[in-house]
C-alpha positions, 0 to 999 in steps of 0.5 A: 530671562524674558528675551529667551522666552520670546525667542523660544515662543517665536521659534516654536510658532514658526516651526509649527506653521512652517511644518504645516505649510511644507505638508500642504505644499508637498501633498498638493501635487504640484509638479514644478521644475523647482519646488523653491517656486512654492517654498520661498513665498510660503516661508516669507508668508510664514515669517510674516504670520509668525511676527504678527502672531507673536505681537498678539501675545 
């Protein structure tokens, strides 16, 4: 049961932080030819941040 709780916690943290990142980028007014230029580094940063936060719990 413990691994399932950890996976759900990690997924929840990722969902909340990535949603916040998407809101920030989409409301920033960036006019890029491809939004993946902004999304890819954001999602990598969110993944690293999620792993760090998960280790703190």
